[in-house]
C-alpha positions as CSV (number, residue, x, y, z in Angstrom):
1,M,-39.3,-62.1,13.6
2,K,-41.3,-59.6,15.7
3,P,-42.0,-56.2,14.1
4,K,-40.2,-54.5,17.1
5,T,-37.1,-56.6,16.4
6,L,-37.2,-55.7,12.8
7,L,-37.5,-52.0,13.6
8,L,-34.5,-52.1,15.9
9,L,-32.4,-53.9,13.2
10,A,-33.5,-51.4,10.6
11,L,-32.4,-48.5,12.9
12,A,-29.1,-50.1,13.6
13,V,-28.4,-50.8,9.9
14,G,-29.4,-47.1,9.1
15,A,-27.1,-45.8,11.9
16,L,-24.2,-47.9,10.5
17,A,-24.8,-46.8,7.0
18,A,-24.7,-43.2,8.1
19,A,-21.5,-43.7,10.0
20,V,-19.8,-45.3,7.0
21,L,-21.1,-42.4,4.8
22,L,-19.7,-39.9,7.2
23,F,-16.3,-41.7,7.5
24,E,-15.9,-42.0,3.7
25,K,-16.9,-38.4,3.2
26,D,-13.7,-37.3,5.0
27,L,-11.5,-39.7,3.2
28,P,-9.7,-38.3,0.1
29,S,-10.8,-39.5,-3.3
30,T,-8.7,-41.8,-5.5
31,D,-7.5,-38.8,-7.5
32,D,-6.5,-36.9,-4.3
33,R,-4.6,-39.9,-3.1
34,T,-2.8,-40.2,-6.4
35,A,-1.9,-36.5,-6.4
36,R,-0.7,-36.6,-2.8
37,A,1.5,-39.6,-3.6
38,K,3.3,-37.6,-6.3
39,K,4.0,-34.7,-3.9
40,I,7.6,-34.5,-2.8
41,V,6.8,-32.2,0.1
42,S,3.3,-32.8,1.6
43,V,2.7,-29.5,3.1
44,E,0.9,-26.2,2.1
45,S,3.0,-23.1,1.2
46,D,1.3,-20.9,3.9
47,E,2.3,-23.5,6.5
48,L,6.0,-22.9,6.0
49,V,7.6,-20.8,8.8
50,E,11.4,-21.3,8.0
51,L,13.4,-22.0,4.9
52,E,17.2,-22.6,4.6
53,V,19.0,-22.6,1.3
54,E,22.4,-24.1,1.0
55,W,24.1,-24.0,-2.4
56,Q,27.8,-24.9,-3.2
57,G,29.1,-23.7,0.2
58,E,26.8,-20.6,0.8
59,R,23.8,-20.5,2.9
60,A,20.7,-18.2,3.5
61,R,18.2,-18.7,6.2
62,F,14.7,-17.1,6.4
63,A,12.0,-17.0,9.0
64,R,8.4,-15.9,8.3
65,D,6.2,-13.6,10.3
66,A,3.7,-15.3,12.6
67,K,0.1,-15.5,11.4
68,S,-2.2,-12.8,12.7
69,S,-4.4,-13.7,15.6
70,T,-7.4,-12.0,14.0
71,P,-9.3,-13.8,11.2
72,S,-7.8,-13.2,7.7
73,S,-9.4,-10.8,5.3
74,P,-8.7,-9.9,1.7
75,D,-7.1,-6.6,3.0
76,A,-4.9,-8.3,5.5
77,P,-1.2,-7.6,4.8
78,A,0.9,-10.4,3.5
79,R,3.1,-12.2,5.9
80,K,6.7,-11.1,5.4
81,W,9.9,-13.1,5.4
82,R,13.0,-12.0,7.4
83,M,16.5,-13.0,6.6
84,L,18.4,-14.5,9.5
85,E,21.6,-15.5,7.9
86,P,24.0,-14.3,6.6
87,F,22.4,-10.9,7.0
88,A,19.9,-10.0,9.7
89,T,17.5,-7.9,7.5
90,A,14.3,-7.9,5.6
91,A,14.2,-10.5,2.9
92,D,12.7,-10.1,-0.5
93,S,9.4,-11.7,0.4
94,A,8.3,-12.1,-3.2
95,L,11.4,-14.2,-4.0
96,V,11.1,-16.4,-0.8
97,D,7.4,-16.9,-1.4
98,A,8.2,-17.9,-5.0
99,L,10.7,-20.5,-3.7
100,A,8.2,-21.7,-1.1
101,G,5.6,-22.2,-3.8
102,Q,8.0,-24.1,-6.1
103,L,9.0,-26.4,-3.2
104,V,5.5,-27.5,-2.3
105,A,4.6,-27.8,-5.9
106,L,7.3,-30.3,-6.7
107,E,5.9,-33.6,-8.1
108,L,7.5,-36.9,-8.8
109,S,8.3,-37.7,-12.4
110,R,9.8,-41.1,-11.5
111,E,11.4,-42.8,-8.6
112,L,15.0,-44.2,-8.8
113,E,14.8,-47.4,-6.8
114,G,18.1,-49.0,-5.8
115,V,20.4,-46.4,-7.2
116,A,23.6,-45.3,-5.4
117,R,23.6,-41.7,-4.2
118,A,27.0,-41.1,-5.7
119,D,25.8,-42.1,-9.1
120,V,23.1,-39.4,-9.2
121,G,25.0,-36.5,-7.8
122,L,23.8,-36.8,-4.2
123,E,27.1,-37.8,-2.6
124,P,27.7,-35.0,-1.8
125,P,24.6,-33.0,-3.0
126,R,25.0,-29.8,-4.8
127,G,22.8,-28.1,-2.4
128,K,20.0,-28.5,0.2
129,L,16.6,-26.9,0.9
130,T,15.5,-27.3,4.5
131,W,12.0,-26.5,5.5
132,K,9.9,-26.2,8.7
133,T,6.3,-25.8,9.6
134,A,4.9,-25.4,13.1
135,T,4.7,-29.2,13.4
136,A,7.0,-30.8,10.8
137,A,10.4,-30.4,9.2
138,G,12.3,-31.8,6.2
139,V,15.3,-31.6,3.9
140,L,15.4,-31.7,0.2
141,E,18.9,-32.5,-1.3
142,I,19.6,-31.6,-4.9
143,G,21.6,-33.9,-6.9
144,G,22.7,-34.0,-10.6
145,E,20.8,-32.9,-13.7
146,V,19.3,-35.6,-15.9
147,P,20.9,-35.3,-19.3
148,A,18.8,-34.1,-22.3
149,S,15.8,-33.1,-20.0
150,S,14.6,-30.3,-17.8
151,T,14.7,-32.5,-14.7
152,V,16.9,-33.0,-11.7
153,V,17.5,-35.7,-9.1
154,V,16.5,-35.0,-5.5
155,A,16.4,-36.8,-2.3
156,A,13.7,-35.8,0.2
157,S,13.8,-36.8,3.8
158,T,10.1,-37.7,3.7
159,R,10.8,-40.4,0.9
160,Q,12.9,-43.5,0.8
161,A,14.2,-43.4,-2.7
162,P,15.6,-40.5,-4.8
163,A,13.3,-38.9,-7.3
164,V,13.3,-37.1,-10.5
165,V,11.5,-33.7,-10.5
166,N,11.3,-30.6,-12.7
167,D,14.4,-28.5,-12.3
168,A,12.8,-25.0,-12.5
169,F,13.4,-24.3,-8.8
170,V,17.1,-24.8,-9.0
171,T,17.6,-21.4,-10.6
172,Q,16.3,-19.9,-7.4
173,L,18.8,-21.7,-5.3
174,E,21.7,-20.5,-7.4
175,R,21.0,-16.8,-6.2
176,A,23.8,-15.3,-4.1
177,P,22.8,-15.0,-0.4
178,G,23.0,-11.1,-0.6
179,D,20.5,-11.2,-3.5
180,W,17.8,-12.6,-1.3
181,R,17.6,-9.3,0.6
182,S,14.7,-6.9,0.3
183,R,15.4,-4.0,-2.1
184,E,13.0,-1.7,-0.2
185,A,15.1,1.0,1.4
186,V,12.4,2.1,3.9
187,P,11.1,-0.9,5.9
188,A,7.5,0.4,6.4
189,P,4.7,1.4,4.2
190,R,3.9,5.2,4.1
191,G,0.8,4.7,6.4
192,E,3.3,3.8,9.2
193,I,5.3,7.0,8.8
194,E,4.3,9.0,11.9
195,R,6.9,11.8,11.7
196,V,9.4,13.1,9.2
197,T,12.4,15.4,10.0
198,V,14.2,16.8,6.9
199,L,17.7,18.2,7.5
200,A,19.5,20.1,4.9
201,P,22.9,21.8,5.5
202,G,22.5,25.4,6.6
203,A,18.6,25.2,6.7
204,P,16.3,24.9,9.7
205,P,14.8,21.4,10.3
206,I,11.6,20.8,8.4
207,V,9.3,18.6,10.8
208,L,6.1,17.0,9.5
209,V,3.8,15.0,11.7
210,K,1.0,12.6,10.8
211,S,-2.4,14.3,10.7
212,G,-5.2,12.0,9.7
213,E,-4.1,10.4,6.4
214,T,-1.4,13.0,5.5
215,L,1.3,15.0,7.2
216,R,1.1,18.4,8.8
217,L,3.9,21.0,9.0
218,E,5.1,21.3,12.7
219,A,8.4,23.2,12.3
220,P,9.8,25.8,11.6
221,V,6.1,26.9,11.8
222,S,2.9,25.1,12.5
223,D,0.8,25.1,9.5
224,V,-0.9,23.0,6.8
225,A,1.6,21.3,4.6
226,E,1.5,21.5,0.8
227,R,-0.1,18.3,-0.1
228,E,1.7,17.9,-3.4
229,A,5.0,18.3,-1.5
230,V,4.0,15.7,1.1
231,D,2.8,13.2,-1.5
232,A,6.1,13.6,-3.4
233,L,8.1,13.0,-0.3
234,L,6.1,10.0,0.8
235,S,6.0,8.5,-2.7
236,E,9.9,8.9,-3.0
237,L,10.5,7.3,0.4
238,S,8.1,4.3,-0.2
239,G,9.4,3.9,-3.7
240,M,13.1,4.1,-2.9
241,R,14.9,1.0,-4.2
242,I,18.3,-0.5,-3.6
243,E,20.0,-1.1,-6.9
244,T,23.5,-1.9,-5.7
245,F,24.2,-3.1,-2.1
246,L,27.3,-1.5,-0.4
247,D,28.3,-3.9,2.3
248,A,31.0,-3.4,4.9
249,P,33.8,-2.6,4.6
250,L,32.8,0.3,2.5
251,T,35.0,1.5,-0.3
252,D,36.8,4.9,0.0
253,N,34.4,6.3,-2.5
254,A,31.4,5.3,-0.6
255,R,32.7,6.5,2.8
256,T,33.6,9.8,1.1
257,A,30.1,10.1,-0.4
258,L,28.4,9.6,3.0
259,A,30.9,11.6,5.1
260,S,29.5,14.9,4.1
261,P,25.9,14.3,3.3
262,A,23.8,16.4,1.0
263,G,20.9,15.8,3.4
264,T,19.4,13.6,6.1
265,I,15.9,12.4,6.8
266,E,14.8,10.8,10.1
267,L,11.5,8.8,10.2
268,A,9.5,7.9,13.2
269,L,7.8,4.7,12.3
270,A,4.8,3.0,14.0
271,G,6.0,0.3,16.5
272,R,9.6,1.5,16.5
273,S,11.2,3.3,19.4
274,E,14.3,4.5,17.5
275,P,14.0,6.8,14.4
276,F,15.0,5.4,11.1
277,R,17.8,7.5,9.6
278,I,18.4,8.1,5.9
279,V,21.7,9.7,4.9
280,I,21.9,11.0,1.4
281,G,25.4,11.2,0.0
282,G,27.0,12.2,-3.3
283,E,26.2,11.1,-6.9
284,P,28.6,8.4,-8.1
285,L,26.8,8.4,-11.5
286,P,24.3,10.8,-13.0
287,G,20.8,10.2,-11.5
288,K,22.2,7.9,-8.8
289,R,22.9,8.6,-5.2
290,T,25.0,6.9,-2.5
291,V,22.5,6.5,0.4
292,Q,22.6,4.9,3.8
293,A,19.2,3.7,5.1
294,G,19.4,2.3,8.6
295,E,22.5,0.1,8.7
296,Q,22.4,-0.5,4.9
297,A,24.5,1.5,2.4
298,F,23.6,1.3,-1.2
299,V,23.4,3.1,-4.6
300,G,20.1,3.8,-6.2
301,A,18.1,6.2,-8.3
302,T,16.1,8.7,-6.2
303,K,14.7,12.2,-6.4
304,I,14.7,12.6,-2.6
305,M,16.9,15.6,-2.8
306,D,14.0,17.6,-4.3
307,S,12.3,17.3,-1.0
308,V,15.5,18.0,1.0
309,L,16.2,21.2,-0.8
310,R,12.6,22.5,-0.6
311,S,12.6,25.7,1.4
312,A,10.5,26.2,4.6
313,S,8.1,28.5,2.9
314,D,7.5,26.0,0.0
315,W,6.4,23.3,2.5
316,R,3.4,25.7,3.6
317,S,0.2,24.9,1.7
318,R,-1.0,27.5,-0.8
319,H,-4.3,25.8,-1.4
320,W,-7.3,27.8,-0.2
321,T,-9.0,24.8,1.2
322,R,-7.8,21.6,2.8
323,F,-10.8,19.6,1.4
324,E,-10.4,17.6,-1.8
325,N,-13.2,18.2,-4.2
326,W,-14.8,14.7,-3.6
327,R,-15.0,15.2,0.2
328,G,-17.5,18.0,0.2
329,E,-21.1,17.2,1.3
330,R,-22.4,20.6,2.0
331,V,-21.5,24.1,1.1
332,T,-23.2,27.1,2.7
333,V,-22.7,30.3,0.7
334,E,-23.1,33.9,2.0
335,D,-22.5,37.0,-0.2
336,A,-24.3,40.1,-1.5
337,A,-26.8,37.8,-3.3
338,G,-27.9,36.2,0.0
339,R,-27.5,32.8,1.6
340,M,-27.6,29.5,-0.2
341,V,-27.1,25.9,0.8
342,L,-25.7,23.3,-1.5
343,E,-26.1,19.8,-0.1
344,R,-25.6,16.2,-1.4
345,K,-28.5,13.9,-0.8
346,D,-28.8,10.3,-2.0
347,G,-25.9,11.0,-4.4
348,Q,-27.6,14.1,-6.0
349,W,-26.9,17.8,-5.3
350,Q,-29.7,20.1,-4.0
351,R,-29.6,23.9,-3.9
352,D,-31.7,25.1,-1.0
353,G,-33.7,21.7,-1.1
354,V,-34.2,21.7,-4.9
355,E,-32.3,19.2,-7.0
356,I,-30.0,20.7,-9.6
357,G,-27.6,19.3,-12.1
358,F,-24.6,17.3,-10.7
359,S,-21.9,18.9,-12.8
360,V,-22.7,22.5,-11.9
361,A,-22.3,21.7,-8.2
362,S,-19.1,19.6,-8.8
363,D,-17.6,22.5,-10.8
364,L,-17.8,24.8,-7.8
365,L,-16.1,22.3,-5.5
366,Y,-13.4,21.7,-8.1
367,A,-12.8,25.4,-8.5
368,L,-12.4,25.7,-4.7
369,S,-10.1,22.8,-4.3
370,S,-7.9,24.0,-7.2
371,A,-7.6,27.6,-6.0
372,R,-4.0,28.3,-5.0
373,A,-2.4,31.4,-3.6
374,E,0.3,33.3,-5.5
375,S,1.8,34.5,-2.2
376,I,1.2,34.4,1.5
377,R,0.9,37.2,4.0
378,E,1.7,36.2,7.5
379,G,-0.8,37.3,10.2
380,D,-2.4,40.2,8.4
381,A,-4.8,41.5,11.1
382,E,-6.2,44.1,8.7
383,A,-7.4,41.5,6.3
384,A,-8.8,39.4,9.1
385,A,-10.8,42.4,10.4
386,Q,-12.4,43.2,7.1
387,K,-15.9,42.1,6.2
388,P,-15.5,39.5,3.5
389,A,-17.3,39.8,0.2
390,L,-17.9,36.1,0.1
391,T,-18.0,33.4,2.9
392,L,-18.2,29.7,2.2
393,T,-18.5,27.0,4.9
394,L,-17.6,23.5,3.7
395,A,-18.6,20.3,5.5
396,D,-17.9,16.7,4.8
397,G,-19.7,13.5,5.8
398,D,-17.6,13.1,9.0
399,G,-18.6,16.4,10.6
400,N,-15.4,18.3,9.6
401,E,-16.0,21.9,8.7
402,E,-13.9,24.7,7.2
403,T,-14.7,28.3,6.6
404,L,-13.4,30.1,3.5
405,T,-13.5,33.9,3.0
406,L,-12.8,36.0,-0.1
407,G,-12.1,39.7,0.2
408,T,-12.2,42.6,-2.3
409,A,-9.7,42.4,-5.2
410,E,-6.6,44.6,-4.7
411,G,-3.5,45.3,-6.7
412,T,-1.6,42.1,-5.9
413,G,-4.6,39.9,-6.2
414,T,-7.6,38.9,-4.0
415,P,-7.0,38.3,-0.3
416,A,-8.5,35.0,0.9
417,R,-8.5,33.4,4.3
418,V,-9.4,29.9,5.9
419,S,-10.3,29.0,9.3
420,G,-7.5,27.6,11.4
421,R,-4.7,29.5,9.6
422,D,-3.5,32.8,10.8
423,L,-2.4,34.1,7.4
424,T,-3.8,35.7,4.2
425,L,-3.5,33.8,0.9
426,I,-3.4,36.2,-2.1
427,L,-5.2,34.5,-5.0
428,A,-4.4,35.4,-8.5
429,A,-7.3,37.2,-10.4
430,P,-8.0,34.1,-12.6
431,A,-8.4,31.8,-9.5
432,A,-10.8,34.2,-7.7
433,E,-12.8,34.9,-10.9
434,E,-13.1,31.1,-11.5
435,V,-14.8,30.7,-8.1
436,R,-17.1,33.6,-8.7
437,S,-18.0,32.2,-12.2
438,K,-18.9,28.8,-10.9
439,L,-20.9,30.3,-8.0
440,G,-22.8,32.4,-10.5
441,A,-23.5,29.3,-12.7
442,L,-24.7,27.5,-9.5
443,R,-27.2,30.2,-8.6
444,A,-28.5,30.3,-12.2
445,A,-28.8,26.6,-12.7
446,A,-32.3,25.4,-13.5
447,P,-33.9,22.8,-11.2
448,V,-33.9,19.2,-12.4
449,T,-37.5,18.6,-13.7
450,P,-38.6,15.0,-12.6
451,P,-40.2,12.9,-15.5
452,A,-43.9,13.6,-16.0
453,A,-46.2,10.8,-14.6
454,P,-48.3,9.0,-17.2
455,A,-51.8,10.4,-17.7
456,R,-54.6,8.6,-15.9
457,P,-57.7,7.7,-17.9
458,Q,-60.7,10.2,-17.3
459,G,-64.2,9.2,-16.1
460,N,-65.3,5.7,-17.1
461,A,-63.0,5.3,-20.0
462,T,-61.5,1.9,-20.4
463,P,-57.7,2.0,-20.7
464,V,-56.4,0.9,-23.9
465,Q,-54.5,-2.4,-23.6
466,P,-51.1,-2.6,-25.3
467,G,-50.9,-4.9,-28.4
């Protein structure tokens, strides 16, 4: 045979071998095929888009939110389940996810070839579990329990013969339809709350609007909101849970509790045109409230009335600065001792370009962020016109700046002001003294001494080798 012919044959054999290897690479292994053969439902949990539970005459149907069009990331929110029947509301996604996971994890214990459906509790079945993906659908019928075991007989539309499987999932199916509902009273995380209106009988409306990552007071005055009060309100809203559902028709007691509410909160939520209304009724039991959130009335434990009953003045921030202590990247100080610049560089603090201890700088920032007023004086043109004894300009890494001024101590405390607010904060003597003390410690702090460099050998001396 000619060499050229041999070469062509070798190339053909090589190409054929490569094709076979490529084909077999994509084929499941023997173990994979065995595992798939034991699956009752051969889909993945995240492929399910609908589930329907029928159990002894009652039914609950769920649909899943569509997948995001953007590539998934670890921080992407989980897809939620909605309840379509018998209630049109949010479902408890954790419960439905658990059921979906149990469904796709079902494995064959043994097949029951040639058995009559009536003999294994499938005529009629105790219940059904119907599932759908974007491209497939199926039904799982649940029959009788196998005596003296933790297994149950099922019939899957994807298999010819009834099968015996673990019965752990049956407990989920026995849940009443109403118990599949979400127990979150507010259908949005706190980051989606864009506006809050708090209404208490006989008091002016308190209006808070989103500003950055928090809320700002818009009415009855425009001002910085007390961050602890805002955090308490948002935490209570996001943590409000339904303990007992009150479905229509409401009892006389529930109607009476909601007829003359102790307070009302209206939320503007991202992506929703209509406000979400929360009506806070009476206390059927100590520590419990009758509440209507949207269309759902319920009883639950909540401290939301602490926010409803907060006076307008108590919603105004008494913090001297809006900066949290970790936000500060630069502080410019001007007082009788002169000008000083404190700046963070490469994770270390420098005073006028010289590195100093980290804690002494952090102590000053903590004293500033902790300083709170005992009282507030509105306007106060006289204090605004006075030359301050101390001026501090704070800046963060995003270019935000804020100027704080401290006046001379007077009988009621020390007047302090902050840029962007037309008022005077009266700091108690200990708060003002703490700031001055930390500032004095900062000025007196010794520079950080860098480690000394190893001495170099002199002249022609030969360096001593270790060991």
